[in-house]
C-alpha positions as CSV (number, residue, x, y, z in Angstrom):
1,M,14.5,24.7,2.6
2,K,12.8,23.2,5.8
3,K,11.9,19.5,5.0
4,V,8.2,18.4,5.4
5,E,7.5,16.2,8.4
6,L,6.4,12.3,8.0
7,L,3.8,11.5,10.5
8,S,2.8,7.9,10.9
9,P,0.2,6.0,13.0
10,A,0.9,3.9,16.1
11,G,-2.0,2.1,17.6
12,N,0.4,0.5,20.2
13,Y,4.0,0.6,21.6
14,E,5.0,-2.0,19.0
15,K,3.8,0.0,16.2
16,L,5.5,3.1,17.6
17,E,8.7,1.2,17.5
18,T,8.0,0.2,14.2
19,V,7.3,3.4,12.5
20,Y,10.2,5.2,14.1
21,H,12.4,2.3,12.9
22,Y,11.3,2.8,9.1
23,G,11.9,6.7,9.3
24,A,8.7,8.5,10.6
25,D,9.7,12.0,11.7
26,A,6.8,11.9,14.2
27,A,4.1,9.5,15.5
28,Y,0.5,10.1,16.8
29,I,-1.0,7.8,19.3
30,G,-4.2,7.8,21.6
31,G,-4.1,7.6,25.2
32,K,-6.9,6.2,27.5
33,I,-9.5,9.1,27.0
34,L,-10.9,11.0,24.2
35,N,-9.3,9.3,21.2
36,L,-10.9,8.5,18.1
37,R,-9.8,4.9,17.8
38,A,-11.6,3.0,20.6
39,F,-10.9,-0.4,18.9
40,S,-7.1,0.3,19.0
41,K,-5.2,-1.0,22.0
42,N,-4.0,2.6,22.8
43,F,-1.5,3.4,25.5
44,E,-2.0,3.3,29.1
45,D,0.0,5.7,31.2
46,E,2.8,3.4,32.0
47,E,3.2,2.8,27.9
48,L,2.9,6.4,27.2
49,E,5.8,7.3,29.6
50,K,7.7,4.6,27.8
51,A,6.6,6.1,24.4
52,V,7.9,9.6,25.1
53,K,11.1,8.2,26.5
54,L,11.6,6.2,23.1
55,A,10.7,9.5,21.0
56,R,13.2,11.4,23.1
57,K,15.9,8.8,22.6
58,L,15.5,8.9,19.0
59,Q,15.0,12.4,18.6
60,K,11.5,11.9,17.2
61,K,8.3,13.9,17.9
62,L,5.1,12.4,19.5
63,F,1.4,13.7,19.3
64,V,-1.5,12.3,21.5
65,T,-5.0,12.4,20.2
66,L,-7.8,14.1,22.1
67,N,-10.1,14.4,19.2
68,A,-13.3,12.7,20.2
69,I,-16.3,14.7,20.3
70,P,-17.3,14.4,24.1
71,H,-20.3,14.6,26.2
72,N,-20.4,16.4,29.6
73,S,-19.6,13.3,31.7
74,E,-16.4,12.7,29.5
75,L,-14.8,16.2,30.4
76,E,-14.5,15.3,34.1
77,L,-11.0,13.6,33.6
78,L,-9.6,15.9,31.1
79,P,-8.0,18.5,33.1
80,D,-5.9,16.2,35.3
81,Y,-5.1,14.0,32.1
82,V,-4.1,17.1,30.2
83,N,-1.8,18.2,33.3
84,Y,-0.2,14.4,33.2
85,L,0.5,14.9,29.3
86,E,2.1,18.2,29.8
87,S,4.2,16.7,32.6
88,L,5.4,13.9,30.1
89,N,6.5,16.7,27.6
90,V,4.7,15.4,24.6
91,D,4.7,17.5,21.4
92,G,1.2,18.4,21.1
93,V,-2.4,17.0,21.7
94,I,-4.7,16.7,18.7
95,V,-8.4,17.9,19.3
96,A,-11.4,18.6,17.4
97,D,-13.9,19.9,20.1
98,L,-13.9,23.7,20.9
99,G,-14.5,23.0,24.2
100,V,-11.8,20.4,24.3
101,F,-9.5,23.0,22.9
102,N,-10.4,25.6,25.4
103,L,-9.9,23.0,28.6
104,V,-6.6,22.1,27.3
105,K,-5.4,25.8,26.8
106,R,-6.8,26.7,30.2
107,N,-4.9,23.8,32.0
108,S,-1.5,23.5,30.2
109,N,1.0,25.1,27.7
110,L,0.4,22.1,25.5
111,P,0.7,22.7,21.6
112,L,-2.8,22.4,20.0
113,I,-3.2,20.6,16.9
114,I,-6.7,21.0,15.3
115,S,-8.1,17.6,14.2
116,T,-9.4,16.7,10.6
117,Q,-12.6,16.3,12.6
118,A,-13.1,20.1,12.8
119,S,-13.6,20.1,9.0
120,N,-11.2,22.8,7.9
121,T,-11.8,23.3,4.5
122,N,-11.1,27.1,4.1
123,W,-8.4,29.7,5.0
124,A,-10.7,31.7,7.4
125,S,-11.4,28.8,9.6
126,V,-7.5,28.0,9.9
127,A,-6.9,31.5,10.5
128,M,-9.5,31.5,13.4
129,W,-7.9,28.5,14.8
130,R,-4.5,30.3,14.6
131,D,-5.8,33.5,16.3
132,L,-7.1,31.3,19.2
133,G,-3.8,29.7,19.7
134,A,-3.4,26.5,17.7
135,K,-0.1,25.7,16.6
136,R,-1.1,23.4,13.7
137,A,-4.4,22.5,11.6
138,I,-4.9,19.3,10.0
139,L,-6.9,20.1,6.7
140,A,-10.0,18.1,5.8
141,R,-9.4,15.5,3.1
142,E,-12.1,17.2,1.0
143,L,-9.8,19.8,-0.5
144,S,-7.7,20.0,-4.0
145,L,-4.0,21.0,-4.2
146,N,-5.1,24.3,-5.4
147,E,-7.4,25.0,-2.3
148,I,-4.3,23.8,0.0
149,S,-2.0,26.1,-1.6
150,E,-4.5,29.1,-1.3
151,I,-5.0,28.3,2.5
152,R,-0.9,28.2,3.0
153,E,-0.5,31.4,1.2
154,K,-3.1,33.3,3.2
155,V,-2.4,31.9,6.3
156,P,1.5,31.4,6.4
157,D,2.1,31.5,10.2
158,I,0.1,28.2,11.3
159,E,1.7,24.7,10.4
160,I,-0.7,22.9,8.1
161,E,-1.0,19.0,8.1
162,V,-2.6,16.9,5.4
163,F,-3.4,13.2,4.7
164,I,-1.2,11.5,2.3
165,H,-2.3,7.7,2.6
166,G,-5.1,5.6,4.0
167,A,-8.7,5.0,4.3
168,M,-11.2,7.5,3.2
169,C,-14.5,8.1,5.0
170,V,-17.9,8.6,3.0
171,S,-18.7,11.3,5.4
172,I,-16.9,14.7,5.7
173,S,-13.8,14.0,7.3
174,G,-15.2,11.3,9.4
175,R,-18.2,13.3,10.9
176,C,-20.6,10.4,10.3
177,L,-23.9,9.3,12.2
178,L,-24.4,6.1,10.3
179,S,-22.8,3.7,12.9
180,N,-24.5,5.4,15.7
181,Y,-28.0,4.9,14.0
182,L,-27.3,1.4,12.7
183,T,-25.5,-0.1,15.7
184,G,-25.4,2.5,18.7
185,R,-21.7,2.9,18.3
186,D,-20.5,6.5,17.9
187,A,-18.1,7.3,15.3
188,N,-17.3,10.6,16.7
189,R,-16.2,9.0,19.9
190,G,-13.9,6.4,18.2
191,E,-16.2,3.3,18.0
192,C,-17.0,3.4,14.1
193,T,-18.2,0.0,12.8
194,Q,-17.9,1.3,9.2
195,P,-21.4,0.5,8.1
196,C,-20.4,2.6,5.1
197,R,-18.6,-0.7,3.9
198,W,-21.3,-3.1,4.3
199,K,-23.2,-4.8,1.5
200,Y,-26.7,-3.4,0.7
201,Y,-29.6,-4.5,-1.2
202,L,-32.7,-2.5,-2.0
203,M,-36.3,-4.0,-0.7
204,E,-39.6,-2.5,-1.6
205,E,-41.7,-2.3,1.6
206,K,-44.8,-4.3,0.0
207,R,-42.4,-7.1,-0.9
208,P,-40.6,-8.0,2.4
209,G,-37.9,-10.8,1.6
210,E,-37.3,-9.8,-2.0
211,Y,-33.9,-8.1,-2.3
212,F,-32.8,-5.9,-5.5
213,P,-29.2,-5.0,-5.9
214,V,-28.9,-1.1,-6.1
215,V,-26.7,-1.4,-9.3
216,E,-26.7,-4.3,-11.8
217,D,-24.8,-6.8,-9.6
218,E,-26.2,-9.9,-8.6
219,R,-23.9,-9.8,-5.5
220,G,-25.3,-6.5,-4.3
221,T,-23.3,-2.9,-4.1
222,Y,-21.1,-1.0,-2.0
223,I,-22.6,2.2,-2.7
224,M,-20.6,4.1,0.1
225,N,-17.5,2.1,0.1
226,S,-14.5,4.4,-0.7
227,K,-11.2,3.5,-2.2
228,D,-8.2,4.1,-0.1
229,L,-6.1,7.3,-0.6
230,C,-2.8,6.8,-2.2
231,T,-0.4,9.8,-3.0
232,I,2.8,8.4,-4.1
233,D,2.1,9.4,-7.7
234,F,2.0,13.2,-6.9
235,L,3.7,13.5,-3.5
236,D,5.9,16.1,-4.9
237,K,2.9,18.4,-5.9
238,I,1.6,18.1,-2.2
239,I,5.0,19.1,-0.7
240,E,5.2,22.0,-3.3
241,T,1.9,23.3,-1.8
242,G,4.2,24.4,1.4
243,V,2.4,22.0,4.0
244,D,4.4,21.1,7.1
245,S,3.4,17.6,7.8
246,L,2.2,14.4,5.7
247,K,0.1,12.1,7.6
248,I,-0.6,8.4,7.0
249,E,-3.7,7.0,8.5
250,G,-4.1,3.8,10.1
251,R,-3.8,3.5,13.9
252,I,-5.8,0.2,13.9
253,K,-3.8,-1.2,11.1
254,S,-1.0,-3.7,11.6
255,S,2.6,-3.1,12.3
256,Y,3.5,-4.3,8.9
257,Y,1.1,-1.9,7.2
258,A,2.6,0.9,9.4
259,G,6.2,0.0,8.6
260,V,5.9,-0.5,5.0
261,T,3.8,2.6,4.4
262,T,6.1,4.7,6.2
263,K,9.2,3.2,4.7
264,V,7.7,4.1,1.3
265,Y,6.9,7.7,2.1
266,R,10.1,8.1,3.9
267,Q,12.0,7.1,0.7
268,A,9.7,9.2,-1.5
269,I,10.2,12.2,0.5
270,D,14.0,12.0,0.8
271,S,14.1,11.2,-2.9
272,Y,12.2,14.6,-3.7
273,Y,14.7,16.7,-1.8
274,N,17.6,14.9,-3.3
275,K,16.2,15.6,-6.6
276,E,15.8,11.6,-7.3
277,Y,12.0,11.6,-7.6
278,T,11.7,9.7,-10.7
279,K,9.1,7.6,-12.5
280,E,11.2,4.7,-12.2
281,L,11.3,5.3,-8.5
282,L,7.8,5.9,-8.1
283,D,6.6,2.8,-10.0
284,S,8.8,0.7,-7.6
285,L,7.3,2.5,-4.6
286,K,3.6,2.1,-5.9
287,K,4.4,-1.6,-6.4
288,E,5.6,-1.8,-2.8
289,L,2.4,0.1,-1.5
290,E,0.5,-2.8,-3.2
291,S,2.1,-5.3,-0.8
292,V,0.1,-3.9,2.2
293,S,-3.3,-4.9,2.9
294,H,-5.5,-2.4,1.3
295,R,-8.4,-1.6,-0.9
296,E,-8.0,-0.1,-4.5
297,Y,-6.5,3.3,-4.6
298,T,-7.6,6.8,-5.3
299,S,-6.1,10.2,-5.4
300,G,-9.1,11.4,-3.3
301,F,-10.2,15.1,-3.7
302,Y,-6.6,16.3,-4.6
303,F,-7.4,16.8,-8.4
304,H,-11.2,16.8,-8.5
305,K,-14.1,15.8,-6.5
306,P,-14.5,12.0,-6.4
307,D,-16.6,10.4,-9.0
308,K,-17.7,6.8,-9.5
309,N,-14.2,5.7,-10.1
310,S,-13.2,6.6,-6.4
311,Q,-15.9,4.3,-5.1
312,N,-15.4,0.6,-4.6
313,Y,-18.6,-1.2,-5.7
314,K,-17.9,-4.7,-6.0
315,T,-16.5,-5.6,-2.6
316,S,-15.3,-4.2,0.9
317,S,-12.6,-6.8,1.3
318,Y,-8.8,-5.8,1.2
319,V,-6.2,-7.0,-1.2
320,R,-3.4,-8.8,0.7
321,N,-0.5,-9.7,-1.6
322,Y,1.8,-10.5,1.2
323,K,1.8,-12.3,4.5
324,F,3.5,-10.6,7.6
325,V,5.3,-13.6,9.0
326,G,8.1,-12.3,11.8
327,K,10.0,-9.6,13.0
328,I,13.7,-9.7,13.7
329,I,14.1,-9.0,17.7
330,D,17.7,-9.7,18.5
331,K,21.1,-10.3,16.7
332,I,23.3,-12.9,18.2
333,S,26.1,-13.0,15.8
334,K,27.3,-11.5,12.7
335,D,24.9,-13.6,10.4
336,Q,22.6,-14.9,12.9
337,Y,19.3,-13.2,14.3
338,I,16.2,-14.2,16.3
339,V,12.8,-13.9,14.7
340,D,9.6,-13.8,16.4
341,V,7.1,-15.8,14.2
342,R,3.8,-14.0,13.6
343,N,2.6,-16.3,11.0
344,K,3.3,-19.8,10.1
345,I,6.7,-20.1,8.3
346,E,7.8,-23.2,6.6
347,K,11.1,-24.9,5.3
348,G,11.8,-23.9,1.7
349,E,10.0,-20.7,1.8
350,E,11.6,-17.6,0.3
351,L,11.7,-14.8,3.2
352,E,11.8,-11.3,2.1
353,I,13.0,-8.8,4.7
354,V,11.6,-5.5,4.7
355,T,14.8,-3.5,5.5
356,K,15.1,0.2,6.9
357,K,16.4,1.7,3.8
358,G,16.8,0.6,0.2
359,R,16.0,-2.7,-1.7
360,N,14.6,-5.4,0.6
361,T,16.5,-8.8,1.2
362,K,15.6,-12.1,0.3
363,V,16.5,-15.2,1.9
364,L,15.7,-19.0,1.1
365,L,14.8,-20.6,4.3
366,D,16.9,-24.1,3.7
367,Q,16.6,-24.8,7.7
368,I,14.7,-23.5,10.5
369,V,16.4,-23.6,14.0
370,N,14.0,-23.7,17.1
371,L,15.6,-21.1,19.6
372,E,14.3,-22.9,22.7
373,D,16.1,-26.1,22.1
374,G,18.3,-25.6,19.0
375,C,16.7,-28.4,17.1
376,L,15.8,-28.2,13.4
377,I,12.0,-28.1,12.7
378,G,10.3,-28.2,9.5
379,S,7.8,-25.2,10.1
380,A,7.3,-22.4,12.6
381,N,4.0,-21.1,14.2
382,P,3.0,-17.9,15.8
383,N,4.6,-16.9,18.9
384,Q,7.6,-19.3,18.3
385,K,11.3,-18.0,18.3
386,I,13.7,-19.1,15.7
387,I,17.2,-18.5,14.4
388,L,17.8,-17.1,11.0
389,K,21.1,-17.1,9.3
390,V,21.4,-14.6,6.6
391,D,24.5,-13.2,4.9
392,N,23.4,-9.6,4.6
393,S,23.5,-7.1,7.4
394,L,19.7,-6.7,9.0
395,D,18.5,-4.6,11.9
396,V,16.8,-5.5,14.8
397,G,13.1,-4.4,14.1
398,D,13.0,-5.4,10.5
399,L,10.0,-7.0,9.5
400,I,9.5,-10.3,7.5
401,R,7.1,-11.4,4.9
402,V,6.1,-14.0,2.4
403,P,3.8,-13.7,-0.9
404,N,0.4,-14.7,0.3
405,K,-0.6,-17.8,-1.5
406,G,-4.4,-17.2,-1.0
407,G,-6.5,-16.4,1.6
408,S,-6.3,-13.5,4.3
409,N,-6.5,-15.2,7.5
410,Q,-3.3,-14.0,9.3
411,I,-2.1,-12.5,12.6
412,D,-0.9,-8.8,12.1
């Protein structure tokens, strides 16, 4: 049986290293043009070359997004850029626009992956893309398990990819004009300001300045604010539809988010194939997904159309149960590691190291050694390097967290 692919987001090179570290089979990134995450740092050419080398070294796959909906002026650079991507030997490009699809096909032999922005909700559209030469279709989020199974059955000769975790959009797979209309920033070209998650009131035109809640809540309402997708409870059912790739959303999320979600779904996928996909395991994995910054979770469209319980009417804020405080960047002896501090760490705190596999390691920080001068210090601040002594064996790249004592101001 062919094992399903785990595909993770990488908004920059560090996030790419992180998702590969925690078990992603493949990653998707954005280059300097035509990608739908304008607010992500994205990859300049030099970083792209470095990213491809990393993927080849680790025997992983790397896909590049070209999935924005462009205007005429944005097409001029595309042929040369496509040739450049082909010279790097990336594993495929993700496109949404038919014109971009055609330009990529005419100027290269790059494998073509059809973006969820193309709103593929039926087998006929997937078959059409196959006939045009696409290697893979990313299905729209607005599909049930039964519909996905039917598409797989009727179009068996194209790869199918689906989303399993991350933000949901109030519009049809991201094809939204709210941001463009209200702020002048185009969601279909990677600049969405997420006005669907703003707080709204009702104002009657003859009563300016008098604001009424849309629902019975004095704080206002979030009428378009979807919960986040989470499929850990039924990942086995998604795998059994016959899809080829399971995708985590979140290129603008933190390295910590990317690492933890990748580790959790890696463990779930492996457990499924090893026949160890138990309720006890799922409960522990679900708890781990609660540790990352997230909105309340929903199963999306997989079982039925979302109802009032799929929206978060009270707040658009994220739940943050843990704080990401550091990353292991080097090993200097059998039991000593160098930590790059990302958020303040204090002596006496219990650190939790998110290991590559299995249970995390907890360490009581009874002393903090400053790497620069070897002196003992009471606390360490972001961008400092410290020495961590621990009996357990750790890996370079492991992330470190502590329980969030309150508030959400942290550096990701």
